[in-house]
Every structure is written in C-alpha cells, then in structure tokens.
Backbone bond lengths (Angstrom), bond angles and torsions (degrees), N, CA, C in turn:
res aa  C-N    CA-C-N  psi(-1)  N-CA   C-N-CA  omega(-1)  CA-C   N-CA-C  phi
1 M - - - 1.412 - - 1.645 109.26 -
2 A 1.291 117.56 128.06 1.520 119.09 -174.40 1.541 106.04 -74.87
3 K 1.323 106.60 145.86 1.415 117.59 -178.21 1.453 106.17 -71.07
4 D 1.404 122.56 136.83 1.532 121.95 168.46 1.600 109.39 -63.80
5 I 1.285 104.03 134.25 1.592 116.03 175.88 1.473 110.35 -109.76
6 C 1.322 117.83 131.75 1.488 122.48 173.58 1.539 107.16 -96.86
7 Y 1.363 111.74 95.31 1.496 111.95 -175.81 1.562 113.73 -72.60
8 V 1.352 117.70 -16.14 1.413 120.27 173.01 1.509 111.07 -55.71
9 N 1.304 118.90 -36.30 1.461 119.74 -173.61 1.526 109.36 -79.41
10 Y 1.293 119.73 2.86 1.467 119.01 167.55 1.450 115.47 -89.50
11 L 1.407 115.02 -1.47 1.499 120.10 -178.34 1.578 101.86 -78.91
12 P 1.306 112.75 149.76 1.475 118.83 -179.11 1.534 104.65 -68.41
13 A 1.399 110.58 152.28 1.599 113.63 -179.27 1.400 110.66 -65.74
14 E 1.233 130.04 -27.12 1.387 133.40 172.23 1.515 112.28 -52.00
15 L 1.336 111.96 -53.05 1.454 113.39 179.18 1.511 116.46 -71.82
16 L 1.356 117.62 -33.23 1.491 120.68 165.49 1.454 111.36 -51.46
17 R 1.330 113.58 -52.06 1.572 117.35 -176.95 1.515 106.63 -52.35
18 E 1.219 121.04 -49.13 1.481 127.61 -176.08 1.481 106.08 -56.09
19 I 1.331 116.87 -55.75 1.491 121.92 -177.63 1.494 110.55 -57.57
20 F 1.439 118.17 -44.32 1.446 118.11 178.71 1.534 111.14 -59.70
21 S 1.286 122.52 -33.90 1.406 119.79 -171.25 1.533 110.90 -71.25
22 Y 1.392 118.49 -15.77 1.522 121.74 172.30 1.457 111.87 -70.72
23 L 1.328 119.42 -9.85 1.454 125.72 -174.78 1.480 110.72 -86.00
24 L 1.355 117.66 -18.42 1.359 123.63 -172.23 1.551 110.69 -77.69
25 P 1.397 115.12 148.50 1.373 114.70 179.20 1.605 113.07 -70.62
26 G 1.256 116.93 146.88 1.428 121.36 -175.75 1.594 109.13 -106.07
27 R 1.279 113.65 -145.27 1.423 122.22 -178.44 1.645 106.69 -80.21
28 D 1.417 112.90 -11.82 1.487 110.66 177.85 1.575 108.84 -101.57
29 W 1.353 113.71 65.36 1.510 122.60 -176.51 1.597 104.94 -51.89
30 K 1.375 112.12 139.24 1.512 110.04 167.52 1.502 105.18 -103.16
31 L 1.324 109.73 137.39 1.426 119.20 -177.51 1.490 109.75 -86.05
32 E 1.256 117.21 72.27 1.435 121.24 175.88 1.548 108.47 -149.76
33 E 1.269 112.00 155.78 1.541 115.96 172.78 1.460 112.44 -77.60
34 T 1.348 120.47 116.55 1.490 117.05 -177.09 1.604 97.96 -135.23
35 Y 1.298 112.53 165.82 1.459 125.36 177.22 1.472 105.98 -75.42
36 P 1.305 120.01 127.45 1.494 114.19 -177.10 1.519 112.34 -66.70
37 P 1.343 114.66 141.79 1.411 118.75 -177.63 1.505 121.46 -66.30
38 Q 1.397 107.85 -20.89 1.532 114.69 176.14 1.511 108.73 -65.24
39 L 1.322 119.10 -41.28 1.463 124.64 -179.69 1.489 114.74 -73.15
40 I 1.360 116.22 -27.03 1.446 120.84 177.67 1.570 106.57 -74.25
41 L 1.261 117.19 -45.20 1.426 122.03 -178.38 1.554 109.83 -61.69
42 A 1.353 115.66 -38.19 1.448 119.46 -179.55 1.492 116.31 -73.28
43 Q 1.352 114.49 -6.92 1.424 120.18 -179.60 1.496 115.21 -104.56
44 V 1.421 122.26 -1.71 1.359 127.50 -176.39 1.561 115.04 -68.15
45 C 1.337 108.58 -52.78 1.502 115.36 174.26 1.603 105.85 -164.94
46 S 1.342 110.45 176.83 1.579 112.23 -175.98 1.516 109.15 -69.03
47 Y 1.245 121.28 -33.51 1.436 123.32 177.23 1.633 110.55 -58.35
48 W 1.316 108.24 -56.77 1.520 107.24 -179.93 1.493 114.46 -65.51
49 R 1.356 118.65 -32.32 1.389 123.19 177.76 1.654 111.42 -57.26
50 N 1.280 110.07 -49.84 1.607 116.69 177.05 1.413 110.21 -56.39
51 I 1.383 119.19 -45.76 1.462 121.64 -178.08 1.521 109.94 -66.77
52 A 1.350 116.19 -45.46 1.412 115.44 -170.50 1.529 107.43 -68.73
53 I 1.271 121.86 -43.69 1.358 125.91 -169.94 1.556 106.83 -71.62
54 S 1.311 121.46 -35.16 1.461 125.34 178.57 1.541 110.62 -73.20
55 D 1.329 124.63 -16.87 1.407 124.85 -167.79 1.714 102.85 -94.37
56 S 1.296 114.41 91.32 1.403 115.70 175.25 1.541 120.47 -56.40
57 R 1.347 114.12 -27.61 1.498 117.47 174.42 1.519 113.56 -61.12
58 L 1.381 116.26 -33.94 1.421 128.69 -178.45 1.569 107.00 -61.57
59 W 1.323 121.73 -34.48 1.380 125.98 -172.37 1.628 117.05 -97.02
60 S 1.417 104.55 -2.25 1.571 109.49 -177.28 1.565 110.04 -86.72
61 T 1.256 119.48 7.15 1.480 123.62 -176.82 1.591 104.17 -129.26
62 F 1.411 115.48 121.82 1.445 117.71 173.96 1.553 111.11 -156.39
63 M 1.299 115.09 154.55 1.333 122.06 178.83 1.590 111.06 -131.72
64 I 1.303 110.38 140.89 1.493 119.08 -179.84 1.428 108.58 -129.59
65 V 1.410 112.25 118.43 1.520 121.61 179.60 1.499 103.39 -113.61
66 R 1.444 111.29 125.97 1.509 117.99 -178.86 1.514 112.68 58.66
67 P 1.281 107.83 71.48 1.550 111.72 -178.25 1.532 117.29 -56.13
68 V 1.201 121.00 139.94 1.461 128.86 171.52 1.448 111.98 -136.23
69 K 1.417 120.27 171.96 1.387 118.28 -174.06 1.467 115.25 -59.46
70 Q 1.266 122.38 -24.47 1.484 125.76 -175.90 1.520 107.33 -70.09
71 H 1.303 121.05 -17.34 1.397 121.55 177.80 1.488 112.85 -82.01
72 I 1.237 121.21 -6.39 1.428 124.22 178.67 1.558 109.66 -71.55
73 P 1.312 116.59 -54.37 1.528 119.54 -179.38 1.498 109.10 -66.89
74 M 1.370 117.28 -31.08 1.483 123.01 177.89 1.573 109.00 -61.40
75 T 1.234 116.09 -49.60 1.510 124.77 176.84 1.505 108.94 -54.63
76 K 1.231 115.23 -48.84 1.520 120.55 -178.98 1.543 108.27 -59.33
77 L 1.259 115.76 -42.43 1.513 120.16 -179.49 1.449 112.07 -63.41
78 W 1.363 113.13 -46.85 1.530 119.98 -179.39 1.426 112.27 -60.27
79 L 1.435 119.02 -42.53 1.447 124.74 -173.08 1.518 102.66 -72.28
80 E 1.253 121.26 -39.97 1.512 123.80 178.09 1.523 113.26 -61.95
81 R 1.329 118.59 -43.24 1.311 125.78 -172.01 1.632 113.22 -85.79
82 S 1.350 112.53 -13.27 1.422 124.86 -179.14 1.527 113.05 -78.55
83 G 1.359 116.25 -15.70 1.450 124.04 -176.38 1.411 112.24 52.84
84 Q 1.299 125.35 -123.33 1.484 121.82 -174.71 1.597 108.39 -116.11
85 H 1.381 112.40 15.90 1.452 112.70 176.11 1.536 116.64 -65.91
86 P 1.307 116.56 148.18 1.491 115.73 174.30 1.472 117.87 -60.21
87 L 1.306 120.28 138.10 1.462 126.94 -168.52 1.470 108.07 -93.93
88 T 1.483 113.66 137.66 1.392 119.69 165.99 1.487 102.51 -122.14
89 V 1.398 115.60 123.97 1.459 125.54 -166.19 1.567 105.36 -138.72
90 Y 1.367 109.83 133.94 1.534 119.03 171.52 1.495 106.14 -130.29
91 I 1.365 111.68 124.57 1.561 117.33 178.22 1.474 102.28 -127.16
92 D 1.398 114.83 121.74 1.450 121.89 178.65 1.507 111.93 -116.09
93 H 1.390 113.26 103.62 1.559 118.27 -178.92 1.391 114.66 -99.89
94 Q 1.412 112.55 4.96 1.427 122.07 -170.80 1.497 113.78 -54.50
95 G 1.387 117.95 133.62 1.473 121.36 171.81 1.580 113.64 81.04
96 L 1.340 112.55 6.97 1.444 112.21 177.07 1.546 113.35 -107.84
97 E 1.354 117.19 140.89 1.372 114.34 -174.28 1.571 107.82 -139.72
98 F 1.418 113.52 31.28 1.493 111.37 178.76 1.469 103.56 -101.60
99 E 1.341 109.55 156.77 1.480 122.62 -173.08 1.621 106.50 -64.90
100 E 1.261 109.52 -35.74 1.547 116.10 -176.68 1.607 112.67 -65.79
101 T 1.371 112.08 -35.19 1.490 113.71 -174.87 1.534 103.99 -84.72
102 F 1.273 122.35 -30.07 1.629 120.82 171.88 1.448 105.27 -59.44
103 A 1.258 116.31 -48.78 1.529 120.58 -173.52 1.564 107.31 -61.50
104 A 1.302 120.22 -44.22 1.411 121.60 177.18 1.554 118.12 -65.32
105 T 1.279 106.40 -39.67 1.572 113.96 179.38 1.452 106.80 -60.87
106 D 1.440 115.77 -52.77 1.475 118.09 177.66 1.538 114.51 -54.30
107 A 1.223 117.56 -48.45 1.540 121.68 177.82 1.494 110.36 -54.95
108 V 1.358 117.85 -48.76 1.458 118.04 -175.05 1.625 108.55 -67.07
109 I 1.404 117.02 -35.81 1.456 116.92 178.38 1.503 106.51 -69.21
110 D 1.258 124.47 -38.00 1.469 127.72 176.54 1.535 112.07 -57.13
111 L 1.285 119.32 -37.52 1.388 124.50 176.14 1.464 114.35 -74.22
112 L 1.311 117.10 -28.71 1.447 119.43 178.14 1.523 112.37 -84.55
113 R 1.248 118.33 -30.07 1.458 124.72 180.00 1.570 115.56 -44.19
114 P 1.419 116.84 -50.63 1.474 111.97 -179.90 1.627 116.15 -67.05
115 H 1.343 111.65 -6.50 1.476 117.81 -177.81 1.490 108.24 -106.92
116 V 1.294 123.76 23.68 1.463 125.66 -178.79 1.579 110.37 -64.11
117 H 1.230 116.13 -23.00 1.445 118.14 -175.53 1.553 103.60 -78.27
118 R 1.249 124.86 -12.11 1.465 126.51 -179.32 1.521 110.82 -101.31
119 W 1.324 117.03 -8.79 1.464 119.73 -175.31 1.585 111.30 -63.54
120 K 1.356 113.84 116.23 1.443 119.16 175.77 1.537 113.17 -93.30
121 A 1.274 111.00 -42.35 1.582 118.14 -178.61 1.656 98.86 -153.50
122 V 1.300 114.23 118.86 1.437 118.47 175.85 1.535 102.43 -136.33
123 T 1.423 106.41 136.13 1.539 120.36 179.08 1.438 109.23 -126.98
124 F 1.409 117.29 119.16 1.400 118.09 174.32 1.535 108.17 -117.08
125 I 1.319 121.47 123.29 1.456 125.21 172.15 1.501 107.69 -108.95
126 L 1.317 115.89 102.49 1.433 121.90 -170.86 1.596 110.88 -113.81
127 A 1.144 118.17 3.16 1.544 117.92 177.36 1.515 110.52 -67.97
128 S 1.284 112.56 150.59 1.507 117.16 -179.77 1.496 107.34 -104.66
C-alpha cells in the first residue's frame, strides 16, 4: 500500500505563511469564542508549527471574547511572538460583571499598554 503523501508540505514556507495569513480575523470580527487559528496551525505538524511560530505577522492579530485569567499568558505569548509588527486587537468584555473578568480585562490591557506605539487597529468593548 502506498504511503499517504501530504503535498501541501512541499510548498515553500513563504507561500504557506501567505496562506496562513488569510485565516486571521479581519475587520469582520466574529463575536464568538473560537480557538485561535494560530494555535490550530501550530498543531497540524512540525513543519507547520515551525512556520507558524516563526511568522511574527501571524501573531500580531488576536481577539479575546469574555476575558478570563487564561487570556493573560496567552496575551503575553502573542505579544512575544508578534515581534515588532503592528497589532490588531479586539477585546470584548461586554455583558460580563464578574470580578475575575474585570481583573483579567485589566491585566490584558496593562500588557497591551506598553505596545501602544504598535497599535494598528484596537477595539475594546467594555460596556456591561
């Protein structure tokens, strides 16, 4: 029986980076909790993982819906991996009135504040 071949892995890394960039949320943010595409790409195989982690542009866009304390280390990771690329960030705190979510939202904003010079498009929805 012939071994299955994954032909997409024969594509150059530069082309895969470009394809990966189309998976990022754009200005048409979907207001739902979804698993970040960057993390999905990094779990497909070691080749894709290396490409995804090394592409700082891929990590410069992120969305947080209903912040919780787990978003704090995730934000640190995104900021670290994004290098010096301009940031596109969407944080939706709307409708939450739990002390933990207020603390998480504050912590995420505190992490973003030193990178204000990199903000390309930032949306905060903080109304309860």
